[in-house]
N, CA, C and O atoms as a GROMACS GRO file, in nm:
protein
  292
    1UNK      N    1  -2.879  -2.191  -0.614
    1UNK     CA    2  -2.766  -2.274  -0.714
    1UNK      C    3  -2.597  -2.119  -0.691
    1UNK      O    4  -2.594  -2.012  -0.753
    2UNK      N    5  -2.547  -2.142  -0.644
    2UNK     CA    6  -2.405  -2.108  -0.686
    2UNK      C    7  -2.357  -2.060  -0.780
    2UNK      O    8  -2.306  -2.134  -0.863
    3UNK      N    9  -2.356  -1.934  -0.796
    3UNK     CA   10  -2.271  -1.862  -0.874
    3UNK      C   11  -2.175  -1.868  -0.917
    3UNK      O   12  -2.123  -1.768  -0.867
    4UNK      N   13  -2.048  -1.942  -1.023
    4UNK     CA   14  -1.892  -1.920  -0.971
    4UNK      C   15  -1.888  -1.873  -1.075
    4UNK      O   16  -1.797  -1.793  -1.094
    5UNK      N   17  -1.975  -1.900  -1.175
    5UNK     CA   18  -1.852  -1.666  -1.264
    5UNK      C   19  -1.806  -1.588  -1.142
    5UNK      O   20  -1.688  -1.569  -1.112
    6UNK      N   21  -1.893  -1.552  -1.086
    6UNK     CA   22  -1.931  -1.414  -0.949
    6UNK      C   23  -1.814  -1.433  -0.849
    6UNK      O   24  -1.733  -1.344  -0.822
    7UNK      N   25  -1.812  -1.580  -0.786
    7UNK     CA   26  -1.679  -1.616  -0.732
    7UNK      C   27  -1.584  -1.598  -0.820
    7UNK      O   28  -1.495  -1.515  -0.799
    8UNK      N   29  -1.587  -1.648  -0.896
    8UNK     CA   30  -1.461  -1.655  -0.950
    8UNK      C   31  -1.419  -1.543  -0.957
    8UNK      O   32  -1.320  -1.540  -0.883
    9UNK      N   33  -1.437  -1.434  -1.008
    9UNK     CA   34  -1.370  -1.207  -1.027
    9UNK      C   35  -1.392  -1.250  -0.839
    9UNK      O   36  -1.305  -1.338  -0.834
   10UNK      N   37  -1.428  -1.246  -0.746
   10UNK     CA   38  -1.436  -1.254  -0.643
   10UNK      C   39  -1.302  -1.278  -0.554
   10UNK      O   40  -1.246  -1.203  -0.474
   11UNK      N   41  -1.258  -1.468  -0.613
   11UNK     CA   42  -1.204  -1.477  -0.552
   11UNK      C   43  -1.046  -1.343  -0.655
   11UNK      O   44  -0.991  -1.265  -0.577
   12UNK      N   45  -1.004  -1.338  -0.797
   12UNK     CA   46  -0.994  -1.313  -0.944
   12UNK      C   47  -0.956  -1.122  -0.820
   12UNK      O   48  -0.861  -1.045  -0.817
   13UNK      N   49  -1.084  -1.126  -0.749
   13UNK     CA   50  -1.002  -0.930  -0.654
   13UNK      C   51  -0.927  -1.003  -0.528
   13UNK      O   52  -0.828  -0.938  -0.497
   14UNK      N   53  -0.940  -1.083  -0.470
   14UNK     CA   54  -0.870  -1.132  -0.419
   14UNK      C   55  -0.711  -1.093  -0.360
   14UNK      O   56  -0.656  -1.030  -0.269
   15UNK      N   57  -0.665  -1.222  -0.544
   15UNK     CA   58  -0.605  -1.235  -0.539
   15UNK      C   59  -0.478  -1.134  -0.562
   15UNK      O   60  -0.364  -1.135  -0.516
   16UNK      N   61  -0.550  -1.041  -0.658
   16UNK     CA   62  -0.434  -0.907  -0.684
   16UNK      C   63  -0.465  -0.821  -0.619
   16UNK      O   64  -0.479  -0.715  -0.680
   17UNK      N   65  -0.501  -0.818  -0.418
   17UNK     CA   66  -0.497  -0.742  -0.378
   17UNK      C   67  -0.375  -0.789  -0.329
   17UNK      O   68  -0.275  -0.719  -0.345
   18UNK      N   69  -0.364  -0.930  -0.254
   18UNK     CA   70  -0.309  -0.987  -0.182
   18UNK      C   71  -0.157  -0.974  -0.276
   18UNK      O   72  -0.067  -0.929  -0.205
   19UNK      N   73  -0.096  -1.014  -0.465
   19UNK     CA   74  -0.045  -0.947  -0.490
   19UNK      C   75   0.062  -0.809  -0.471
   19UNK      O   76   0.185  -0.801  -0.480
   20UNK      N   77  -0.001  -0.747  -0.455
   20UNK     CA   78   0.029  -0.655  -0.461
   20UNK      C   79   0.032  -0.550  -0.350
   20UNK      O   80   0.023  -0.428  -0.341
   21UNK      N   81   0.063  -0.741  -0.203
   21UNK     CA   82   0.071  -0.648  -0.109
   21UNK      C   83   0.179  -0.747  -0.104
   21UNK      O   84   0.284  -0.688  -0.080
   22UNK      N   85   0.200  -0.909  -0.119
   22UNK     CA   86   0.332  -0.896  -0.148
   22UNK      C   87   0.477  -0.874  -0.176
   22UNK      O   88   0.576  -0.886  -0.104
   23UNK      N   89   0.458  -0.830  -0.334
   23UNK     CA   90   0.533  -0.716  -0.430
   23UNK      C   91   0.560  -0.675  -0.333
   23UNK      O   92   0.610  -0.739  -0.240
   24UNK      N   93   0.521  -0.503  -0.334
   24UNK     CA   94   0.634  -0.448  -0.157
   24UNK      C   95   0.585  -0.440  -0.074
   24UNK      O   96   0.554  -0.334  -0.020
   25UNK      N   97   0.547  -0.612  -0.013
   25UNK     CA   98   0.615  -0.608   0.117
   25UNK      C   99   0.768  -0.654   0.094
   25UNK      O  100   0.858  -0.621   0.171
   26UNK      N  101   0.784  -0.730  -0.013
   26UNK     CA  102   0.887  -0.814  -0.038
   26UNK      C  103   1.015  -0.721  -0.163
   26UNK      O  104   1.093  -0.786  -0.232
   27UNK      N  105   1.004  -0.473  -0.166
   27UNK     CA  106   1.064  -0.439  -0.238
   27UNK      C  107   1.162  -0.499  -0.321
   27UNK      O  108   1.187  -0.500  -0.442
   28UNK      N  109   1.221  -0.562  -0.186
   28UNK     CA  110   1.375  -0.554  -0.231
   28UNK      C  111   1.425  -0.677  -0.334
   28UNK      O  112   1.523  -0.678  -0.408
   29UNK      N  113   1.323  -0.781  -0.313
   29UNK     CA  114   1.331  -0.879  -0.415
   29UNK      C  115   1.228  -0.858  -0.564
   29UNK      O  116   1.242  -0.910  -0.675
   30UNK      N  117   1.151  -0.785  -0.527
   30UNK     CA  118   1.046  -0.692  -0.617
   30UNK      C  119   1.097  -0.597  -0.730
   30UNK      O  120   1.141  -0.638  -0.837
   31UNK      N  121   1.087  -0.462  -0.693
   31UNK     CA  122   1.186  -0.371  -0.775
   31UNK      C  123   1.137  -0.263  -0.741
   31UNK      O  124   1.199  -0.156  -0.739
   32UNK      N  125   0.936  -0.291  -0.690
   32UNK     CA  126   0.898  -0.194  -0.632
   32UNK      C  127   0.882  -0.075  -0.523
   32UNK      O  128   0.968  -0.053  -0.439
   33UNK      N  129   0.762   0.002  -0.533
   33UNK     CA  130   0.858   0.120  -0.459
   33UNK      C  131   0.777   0.062  -0.294
   33UNK      O  132   0.698  -0.033  -0.286
   34UNK      N  133   0.825   0.151  -0.180
   34UNK     CA  134   0.770   0.097  -0.014
   34UNK      C  135   0.791   0.265   0.072
   34UNK      O  136   0.846   0.373   0.050
   35UNK      N  137   0.718   0.207   0.164
   35UNK     CA  138   0.758   0.338   0.241
   35UNK      C  139   0.797   0.313   0.336
   35UNK      O  140   0.757   0.223   0.410
   36UNK      N  141   0.922   0.419   0.362
   36UNK     CA  142   0.991   0.415   0.403
   36UNK      C  143   1.067   0.447   0.536
   36UNK      O  144   1.177   0.435   0.589
   37UNK      N  145   0.862   0.525   0.570
   37UNK     CA  146   0.877   0.621   0.684
   37UNK      C  147   0.737   0.696   0.717
   37UNK      O  148   0.622   0.684   0.674
   38UNK      N  149   0.774   0.749   0.777
   38UNK     CA  150   0.658   0.794   0.849
   38UNK      C  151   0.688   0.943   0.932
   38UNK      O  152   0.790   0.958   0.999
   39UNK      N  153   0.576   1.058   0.915
   39UNK     CA  154   0.605   1.145   1.037
   39UNK      C  155   0.446   1.225   1.029
   39UNK      O  156   0.346   1.217   0.957
   40UNK      N  157   0.495   1.310   1.157
   40UNK     CA  158   0.302   1.364   1.210
   40UNK      C  159   0.268   1.332   1.310
   40UNK      O  160   0.310   1.261   1.401
   41UNK      N  161   0.188   1.387   1.290
   41UNK     CA  162   0.085   1.324   1.399
   41UNK      C  163   0.012   1.282   1.323
   41UNK      O  164  -0.031   1.345   1.226
   42UNK      N  165  -0.029   1.108   1.370
   42UNK     CA  166  -0.115   1.039   1.378
   42UNK      C  167  -0.311   1.101   1.369
   42UNK      O  168  -0.346   1.191   1.444
   43UNK      N  169  -0.349   1.076   1.331
   43UNK     CA  170  -0.540   1.072   1.293
   43UNK      C  171  -0.591   0.968   1.428
   43UNK      O  172  -0.506   0.901   1.488
   44UNK      N  173  -0.697   0.964   1.457
   44UNK     CA  174  -0.754   0.810   1.533
   44UNK      C  175  -0.763   0.754   1.421
   44UNK      O  176  -0.876   0.704   1.419
   45UNK      N  177  -0.702   0.727   1.308
   45UNK     CA  178  -0.708   0.551   1.217
   45UNK      C  179  -0.660   0.525   1.293
   45UNK      O  180  -0.698   0.438   1.372
   46UNK      N  181  -0.474   0.639   1.309
   46UNK     CA  182  -0.348   0.570   1.312
   46UNK      C  183  -0.294   0.622   1.136
   46UNK      O  184  -0.225   0.542   1.074
   47UNK      N  185  -0.326   0.734   1.079
   47UNK     CA  186  -0.276   0.794   0.997
   47UNK      C  187  -0.178   0.875   1.013
   47UNK      O  188  -0.178   0.939   1.118
   48UNK      N  189  -0.075   0.896   0.925
   48UNK     CA  190   0.003   0.967   0.978
   48UNK      C  191  -0.013   1.096   0.859
   48UNK      O  192  -0.067   1.077   0.750
   49UNK      N  193   0.035   1.208   0.897
   49UNK     CA  194   0.030   1.288   0.836
   49UNK      C  195   0.072   1.301   0.710
   49UNK      O  196   0.019   1.325   0.601
   50UNK      N  197   0.209   1.274   0.760
   50UNK     CA  198   0.299   1.269   0.639
   50UNK      C  199   0.338   1.031   0.639
   50UNK      O  200   0.341   0.943   0.725
   51UNK      N  201   0.363   1.039   0.457
   51UNK     CA  202   0.512   1.007   0.449
   51UNK      C  203   0.592   0.920   0.359
   51UNK      O  204   0.556   0.886   0.246
   52UNK      N  205   0.716   0.882   0.426
   52UNK     CA  206   0.764   0.881   0.270
   52UNK      C  207   0.818   0.786   0.198
   52UNK      O  208   0.886   0.701   0.257
   53UNK      N  209   0.801   0.777   0.052
   53UNK     CA  210   0.831   0.641  -0.018
   53UNK      C  211   0.903   0.661  -0.108
   53UNK      O  212   0.911   0.763  -0.176
   54UNK      N  213   1.001   0.503  -0.124
   54UNK     CA  214   1.175   0.466  -0.152
   54UNK      C  215   1.090   0.426  -0.322
   54UNK      O  216   0.978   0.375  -0.327
   55UNK      N  217   1.198   0.474  -0.484
   55UNK     CA  218   1.093   0.400  -0.548
   55UNK      C  219   1.174   0.330  -0.600
   55UNK      O  220   1.208   0.312  -0.717
   56UNK      N  221   1.217   0.273  -0.461
   56UNK     CA  222   1.280   0.123  -0.511
   56UNK      C  223   1.389   0.098  -0.429
   56UNK      O  224   1.457   0.199  -0.410
   57UNK      N  225   1.432  -0.009  -0.370
   57UNK     CA  226   1.444  -0.102  -0.258
   57UNK      C  227   1.659  -0.068  -0.288
   57UNK      O  228   1.721  -0.153  -0.352
   58UNK      N  229   1.704   0.008  -0.254
   58UNK     CA  230   1.857   0.002  -0.309
   58UNK      C  231   1.876   0.182  -0.307
   58UNK      O  232   1.972   0.241  -0.258
   59UNK      N  233   1.757   0.246  -0.375
   59UNK     CA  234   1.752   0.365  -0.462
   59UNK      C  235   1.816   0.533  -0.339
   59UNK      O  236   1.785   0.514  -0.221
   60UNK      N  237   1.859   0.612  -0.354
   60UNK     CA  238   1.940   0.755  -0.274
   60UNK      C  239   1.855   0.789  -0.263
   60UNK      O  240   1.865   0.813  -0.143
   61UNK      N  241   1.700   0.835  -0.302
   61UNK     CA  242   1.669   0.919  -0.250
   61UNK      C  243   1.482   0.895  -0.233
   61UNK      O  244   1.437   0.823  -0.322
   62UNK      N  245   1.392   0.940  -0.145
   62UNK     CA  246   1.274   0.915  -0.154
   62UNK      C  247   1.104   1.049  -0.165
   62UNK      O  248   1.165   1.156  -0.156
   63UNK      N  249   0.982   1.082  -0.175
   63UNK     CA  250   0.895   1.166  -0.221
   63UNK      C  251   0.805   1.205  -0.100
   63UNK      O  252   0.687   1.172  -0.112
   64UNK      N  253   0.843   1.272   0.020
   64UNK     CA  254   0.685   1.267   0.150
   64UNK      C  255   0.650   1.333  -0.032
   64UNK      O  256   0.683   1.381  -0.140
   65UNK      N  257   0.501   1.249   0.123
   65UNK     CA  258   0.416   1.255   0.061
   65UNK      C  259   0.246   1.263   0.146
   65UNK      O  260   0.194   1.159   0.185
   66UNK      N  261   0.168   1.424   0.166
   66UNK     CA  262   0.120   1.482   0.324
   66UNK      C  263   0.016   1.410   0.240
   66UNK      O  264   0.032   1.382   0.122
   67UNK      N  265  -0.113   1.378   0.324
   67UNK     CA  266  -0.225   1.382   0.399
   67UNK      C  267  -0.369   1.470   0.378
   67UNK      O  268  -0.394   1.522   0.488
   68UNK      N  269  -0.462   1.504   0.288
   68UNK     CA  270  -0.491   1.661   0.287
   68UNK      C  271  -0.668   1.622   0.313
   68UNK      O  272  -0.756   1.702   0.281
   69UNK      N  273  -0.687   1.538   0.352
   69UNK     CA  274  -0.774   1.538   0.327
   69UNK      C  275  -0.859   1.401   0.445
   69UNK      O  276  -0.830   1.287   0.411
   70UNK      N  277  -0.972   1.415   0.595
   70UNK     CA  278  -0.932   1.368   0.623
   70UNK      C  279  -0.971   1.237   0.655
   70UNK      O  280  -1.087   1.238   0.614
   71UNK      N  281  -0.952   1.131   0.698
   71UNK     CA  282  -0.992   0.946   0.700
   71UNK      C  283  -1.080   0.994   0.809
   71UNK      O  284  -1.027   1.068   0.893
   72UNK      N  285  -1.251   0.951   0.827
   72UNK     CA  286  -1.303   0.918   0.982
   72UNK      C  287  -1.361   0.815   0.857
   72UNK      O  288  -1.416   0.849   0.752
   73UNK      N  289  -1.331   0.686   0.905
   73UNK     CA  290  -1.463   0.627   0.839
   73UNK      C  291  -1.438   0.458   0.941
   73UNK      O  292  -1.518   0.366   0.928
   0.00000   0.00000   0.00000
């Protein structure tokens, strides 16, 4: 028997992830923050040492974030 409740919960989680991805991909329309640049060396998974984050589309500033842990999965 199919557990529809569990399936609905799983689908809801997926929809929330896609909603977040969509909002950040369309930052100029949604007003959310987005990654506006990368710098430094990339590790074996392709993650850069630094990323620049703009708080909103059209903002005149950004924040720089540094990777502190090695992601090796």
